[in-house]
N, C-alpha and C positions, 0 to 999 in steps of 0.2 A: 539547572535553569538559572537565568539571571533574574533580577528583580522584576523586570517588565514581564517576562514569561510567567513568573510566579503569580503576579497580580492578575494577569489574564486567566491563568489556570484556575485560581480560586474564584474569579468571577464566573467562569464557566461552570465550576462545581456548584456555586451558589444558584446559578440559573437552573441547573438540573435539580438541585435540592428543593427548589421552589415548586417543582411539579406536583400537582395535586390530582386526586382521582375525580374530582367533580368537574364535569363539562370541559374536558381537555380540548383545546383548539387543535386543529389538524396541522401537522408539520411534516414536510417531505423534503428529501434531499436526493440529488442524482448527479452523476458526472456525464460528460459528453462522450465518454467511451468506457468500456469495461476493462480495457487493458492499456498499458502505457509502457514505454521503454525508459530506462534511466536517462535523465536529462530532458525529458519531454514535458510539455505544459499540460496541466490538469485544470479543467474548468468545472466548477461546482455551481449548481443551481439549487437554491433553497426557496421553498414556498411556505408561507405561514400567515399568522395574523399581521395585518398592516401596521407598520411603524413599530413593531415589537423589537426589543433588543435581542441579540442572538450571540451565543457562544459557539465557535466552531473549532474542532480539534481533529487532527489527523494523526493516526498512530501507525507505525510500521509493523512488519511481520513479527518482530520480537517485543512489541509494545512500546518501542521508542517513540518519543514525541517528534513529529515531523513539522507540523504547523499548529499554531494556536492564535486565534484571532477573535476580536470582538467586532460584530457587525450590527447593522440595523436594517430591518426589512423596509422596503419603500412603501409608498402609498398603495401599491397593488399587492403588497405582501410578498415581494420577491427580492432576493439578493443574489447577485452573481459574483463569485469569487474565483480567482485563478491563481495558481502557484506553479512553480517549476521544480520538478524533481531533481535532486542532486545527481550529477552524472555517475557518481559512485554508489548510489543507493542500493539497498538490498533488493533482490528479487523476492517476490512473494505477494501475499494478500495484505493490502492496506485498508484500514477502516476509517471512515469519516463519521464523526459524532457531531450532531448539532443539537442545541437546546435553547429554548426560550421559556419564560415563566409559564408553566402549565403544559408543556409538551416537549418531547424529545424524539429524535429519529437518527438513523444511521444507515450507511450503505458501504459497500466495499468495491475495490477495484484491484486489478492484478498488475504487478510490474514484472515484465519479462524481457529478456534480451533475445530477440528473435534471430534465428540463423538466416542469413541471406543466401539465396542461390547464386551460382556463378553463371554469367552469360558468356557464351563462346560463339562468336560470329565468324562465318566462313565465306567471305566474299572471294571473287576471283582475283588473282593477282593483277590481271588486265581484262578489261571488258571493251566490247566494240561500241563505238559511238552510235546512238540511235537504235540499239538493239536491247530488248528487255533482258535484264539480269535477274536470275533467280538465286537469291542469297539464303543459304541454310543458316539457321541459328539454333543453338542448343541451350536449354535451361538445365544446368547441372544441379543435382544428380539425376535428372530425368523427371522434371515436374511439369504438370499441366497447369499453366497459369496464363494470365492475360498481360500483354506488354504493349508499349507504344514504340513506334519506330519513326526516326527522323533522318533526313539526309541533307547534305549541302556540298557545294563545290568548295574546295579548301579556301578558307578565309571569308566565305559568305555566311548568310543567315541560315539557321536550321529551318527546314521545311517539313511539316508533318507528312508522313506516308500513310498513317492510319493505325488502327489497333489490330493486334493479332493474338491468337491463342494457340499455344503449343498443344500438340497431341499428347496422348497418354504416355508416350515414350520421351517427351521433352523436346521434340523437334517442331520447328515452324519454318515457313518459307516467306521471305520478304521480296516483293517485286519492285524494281525500279529501272528506269531507262535513262542513261546518261545522255545529255543533249549536246555536249561539246567536249573537246579534248581537255584533259587535266586530271588533277587528283580529287577524288570524291571521298567523303566521310559518311559513314553510316552509324547512327547511334540507336541503341535499343535500351529502353528504360522499363523497369518493373517497379510499380509503386509500393509494393508490399501488401501483405494480408495479415490476418490475425496470427497465422502460423509462421510467416516468413517476413524477414525484413526487406527493405528496398535494395535494388541492385541496378547497375547500368554498365554498359560497355560500348566502346567505340572501335571501329575497324576502318581501314583505308584501302582503296584500290585505285587504279589508274584507268581512265577512259582513253582508248587509242583507236586509230583507224584500222590497224591489223594486229592480231594477237597470236602468239604461238599456240600450237596444239599439243604441247608437252603434257604428259600424264605420268604420275608416279604409280607404279604397280604395287598395290597393297591389298591384303585380304580384308574383307568387311569386318571381321571380328577376330580378336586375339584375347588372350587372358593376361592378367597382370603377372609380371615376372617373366614372361616369355621373351624371346629375342626375335628381332626382325632385321634382315639384311637389306641395306639400301642399294637399289640398282638404278642406274642412270642411262637414259637414251636421248641424246640431243641436248642435255643440260649438264651443269657442272656439280650441283649440290642439291640437297633437299632441306628446306626449312620446315621444321615441325612445330606446330602450335598446339598447346594443351592448356588446361586450366592452371597449370603451374608456370606457364610462360612460353618462351620461344627458344628453340635450339637449332643450330645449323649442323648438318651431317654431310660428310664427304661421301662420294660414291664408294660403295663396297663396305661401308661401316656397318658393324653389327650393333644394333640399338637394343638395349634392354628396356622393355616397356615397364617403366616404374611409376606411371601416373594413370589412375583409372579415369575413364571417360573418353570422349572423342579425341583422336589425333588427326590434325589437319596437316597433310603432307603437300607442301608447295614445291614444284620443280623450279629451280632458280639458275639463272646464268647471268652473272654480273648483277645489274640492278633490276633485271627483268624477272618477273615471277609469273608462273602459269596458273592454270586452274587446279584447285586442291583436290586430292583424293582423301576420303574420310574413312578412318578405321576406328571402330569402337573397341576400346580395351575394357573388358569386363573384369569383375573381381568378386570373389567370395567374401562376404562380410562376416567375420567372426566376432562374436560378442562375449563379453565377460561381465557378469552382474556382481555388484557389491551391495550388501545389505547387512543390517545388524543381525546377530545370531539369535537374539531373544527380544521379543516385544510383548506388550500386553494387548489384551483384547481391545479393539478400537483405538489403540495408541498410534498416532501418526508417526511414520518413519520414512527415511530417505532411501530411494533406490537409485543406483548409479550404474549405467551401462557404458562400457568402453568398447569402441569399434576398432578392429584391425582388418584392413587399413583404416585410418581415420576418415570418416565420411560425414560431412556437414549436411544439415537440412534433411535428414532422413527421419521419417515417421517411425516411432518405436512403440510397441505394445509390451508392457510387462505383464506376463501371464503366469498363473500357477499350473500345476500338473493337470488340472481338469480343464484347462483352456480358458478359465475365467480371467478377464482382463482386469488387472488391479489398477493400472494407470496407463495413460497415453501421453507421449511427449515427442519432442523433436531434438535431434542431436545438434550440438553447438559446433562452432567453427573447428574446434580441436577434436571432433568426433566423439564427444562424451555427452551422454544424455542423462538428465536429472529428473526425478519425479518424486512426489509424495504420495503415500498410500496408507491404508489401514485395513485390518482384517477383523471381521466381526466374531469369528469362532476360534476357539482354542484348537491347537493341533500343530503338526509339522508341515510346512509348506516348502515346495521347491519352486523357485521363481526364475523364469527365463526372460530374456529380452528378445523379442521377435521384430526385426526390422521389416518394414514394408518393401518388397522388392521393387527395383526400378530398372530402367534399361541399362544401367551401369552395374548395379549391385544385385547379387543373388545371396540368399541366406546361406551362411557357412555353418561352422560349428558354434555352439552356444555353451558357455560354461555357466551353469546356474548358481544361484545362491540358495542356501537352506535357512529357513527362518522358523524358529519355534515360537508359536504364539501361546503365551501362558494365560490360562484362565484365572489363576490367582493373582496375576499382575493386572493392575487396573489403571486406566487413564482417567483421571479425575479432572473435571472442570468445576472449580470452586468459585462461587459468587459471594461477595461480602456485602451485607446490607446493614444499615443502621436500624434503630428501633422503629423508625417511621417507614421502613421498606425501601429506602433509597440506597443506591449503590455507594459504597464508601470508596470514593476516588483517591488515588495516590496512597493506597494502603500497601502493607507488606505482610504476607502470610508466611508463617514459619511452621513447618511440619517436621516434628522430631529433629529440630536443628537445621534442616534445610530451608533456605529462604527463597521465596518466589515473589517477584514484584507483581502488584495488581493495580496498574495505573488507572484502569477504568473500572476498578472494583471486581475484576474477573481475572483469574489465573488458572493455568492448567499444569498438571504434572503427572507422573506415572509412579505408582507405588504398588506394593503387594497388598492384597486385602488384609486388613488387620486394624488394631487399635493404635492411635497415634496421639501424641501431645501436639495440639494445634494452637498457635498463638497468632494474634493479629495486632500489628503495630500501625498507628496512624499519627502522623506529625511527631514521630519519635516517642509516642506514648504507647505502652502496652494497654490495649483496650479490650482484649479478649484472650482468655486462656481456658482450655478445656481438653478433655480426652475424648476423642471421637473415633467411632468405628467407620472406617472408610471401606465401603463395599458396593457403592453405586457410582455410576459415571457422573451424575449431576449432584453436587452438594451445595447447599446454601447455608451460610452462617449469618445469624443476626447478632450484631455487636451491640452491647448495652450502651448506646449513645442516644440520649434523649433530647427532645426540644424543650426549652424552658421559656414560657410566655410570661412577660412582665408587663403590667399595666401601672402607669404612674399618673396620679391625680394630685391636684393641689389641696389645700386644707378646706376648700369649698367644694371639693368633689369634681372639679373640672379637669379634663385631660391636660396633662403637662407636656404639650407638644414641644419637641426639641430638647427635652431634659436629658442630660447625660446620665447613662445607666452603666454601672460597673459590676462585674462578677468576680468575686474573690474566693480563693481557696486558701484559708488561713490569711496570711498577709500578702500572698502573691496574686496580683491582678491577672486574671485569665482572659477576660474579654471586656470590651467596652463598645457602646453604641448609643445612638440618640433615639429617644422615643419618637415614633412617627405619628401618623394620624390616629386619633383616639387615644393618644398617649401610650401606645403599645410598641413593644420591641420583643423579638424572639431570638434567643441564642440557640443555634442549632448544634446538635451532636455534643451534648454535655455529658461527660462520663458520670457514672454513679458516684455519689459522695455528698459530703456536707459542704455548703457554700454560704457566703454572705453576699446579698444583693444590696447595692447602694445606689441611691439617687438623691443628690443634694444632701440634706441633713437626715434623710430617711434611710433606714437600713433594716434588713430582716435576715435572719438565719434560716436556711431552708435545707431540705434533703432531696436529692434527685435519685430515683424517679418519683418518690412519694409526692413531692410538690411540683406539679407540672405547670401550674399557673400561680403567679405571685402578684399581689397588689400592694403598691407602696403609696402611702399618703404623705405628701410633703408637709412639714410643719409650717406654721405661719412664719413669715420673714421676721428677723430680729428687730428691724426698724418698726414693724407694726406693733410688736410687744412694747417697745419703748414708748411708742405713740400712745398706746392704750394706757400704759402706766402714767404717762404725762397727763393724759386727759382725766384719768381718775384723780390724780393728785390735784389737778387744776379745779376739778369739780369740788373736791373736798375743801380746798382753800376758799373757793367762792361761797360754798355753803357755810363754812366756818365764819367767813367774814360777814355774811348776812345775819347769821345767828348772833354774832358779837354786836352788830349794829342794832339789832332789835333789843338786846339786853341793855345797851347803853341808852337808847331812847326811853325805855321804861324807867330807868333810874332818874333820868332828867325830869320826866313828867311827875314822878313821885316826889 
C-alpha cells in the first residue's frame, strides 16, 4: 500500500473501532447486481446516518485490497459509489465492507467469466423478392434463450424484426420479406444472462427475381468423426458452414465431420448459392474430473471437469456416488468447468461430472475423481479481536510457523485436529502467543490490546482542550494525540506493559491493563509562579517600607 492507501485504511479501521454497542445506527450496503465480469462497472449504494463519515473497503477472493475510499453520506443518509473491476481480476467472491462511527455492514458479489453461446444463422443463398423467407437460427450448443433480430439492406440502417426465443433444442425461426433486389444482412443478438455471456452474429443473402432450386443431399444426423461424401447435381461445389467457420468442398470429396453442431451445406455455382441443407453432427461428451485426493470436513476445495471434445456453455453437475449434487457450473470456452465445493461428513467420495444433454451433446464416459474427506482434518475460520471485541484489522496469524493474512481480522486455513502454537502479529508487533487446541470450525482469539482513556485538566481543574498528549514506552514515543472535548483522549489497542503518559509538564507512569483511565493535572505555568513570587516580594517590600516609615516617624516625635 502507498501512503494514501495506508492513511485511508487506518481511517477505515478507526471508524470500525469506534463502533459501540449502545444505540447503533442502521447501516446498509448493496450493489446493483449480484455478479459481474472482469472489467465491468460495480455500483454500490450505502444508506445510514445523514452526513456521517464513511469508510468503504472492497476485498477480493484471497483477501487482496481492491478499493479503499473515504466517503460522506448526504443529507438523506445515502452515498453512491462506483468503481470498475480490473479486466484481469480474479474470479470468485468479493466482499464490500463499510463502516461509520457506531455501525458497520458488509455485502458480497461474485465475479465470473460467463461462457458465451455461439449463434449460427442459416439464411438462403438467394431469396425471392416479395416472398417471406424463413431463416433458421441455432444457439450453440443447444440453448433455450431469448434473442433480438434485425435486418437491413446492405449499407442501410438496421431495422428491428422483433424478439424470438429458441426452443429446448436451440432452434428458432426468423421471418422476413425482402422488398427489393440486392444484398440483405440479418443480425441476431443475445444480451446475456447470469449463466451466459452476450453473443451476436451476422449473415447475408441476396434477394433476386428467380432463384435456383438446388439442394444438397445430406442425412439429418451424423456423429462426430464420421465421414460424408459430397454429391452434386446441377452445381459445382458445396460450401459448408459450422461454428468453426466456412469451408468449400468439391463434388465427390469425402468430408470428415470434425466439428460438433449444425452443418449448413450450401450448393454453389460461381457466385450463386442455393438453399442450405442442415445436418446435425452429434457427439458423445466424455468428462474427466480432477480434485484433491484429501480434504478436511467442511474444507472448500476445487473441482475441475475437462470435456472431450471441448464444449463451451454446457451446464455441469458435480455429483457423488449417491447422486448428491456438490456443485453446479458452466463450461468455459476451452471446454473446462470449474467449481468450489465442500463436504460435511468424513469418508471416501467418488465425484463425477454430469453434463446436461443438449441437441448436440450426449453424455459419454466419465472418469471420476476419488476424494478422501478426513474427519481429523479441520477447516478453521479464525477471528482476531482486541480486548474491546473489535476485529483486529490488518493482522497476521501464525499457526505453528505457517502464516495467514487476516486483512479484515478473519482468516481461514486447514489443519489436523490438535494442539498448535498460535501467534498474532499486528503492525509488526507480536501481540498474542499461546498454545491452542484446534478442534472446532469457528475459533475466536482475543488479543490483549486495551483502550487507554486519558483526561487532561489544568491546575484549576478545567478541561485542557487541545493539549498534546504523548504515550511513551521507556524513551520511545508510541502514540501522540490532542485532547478533545472535556479534555479527553483515548489511545486504542495499547499492548500490556508499563508506560509513561505526558501532557505538557505533567506526566504519570502507568500499567496497562490495570490503569484503563488516567487523569493528568497540568501544573501552573512558569510565568504565573514568577508573577506570584514577584507579587509576594513586592508586598514584602511595601510592608517593610511602611514599617520603616512608622519607626522613623516615632523617632522624630520622640
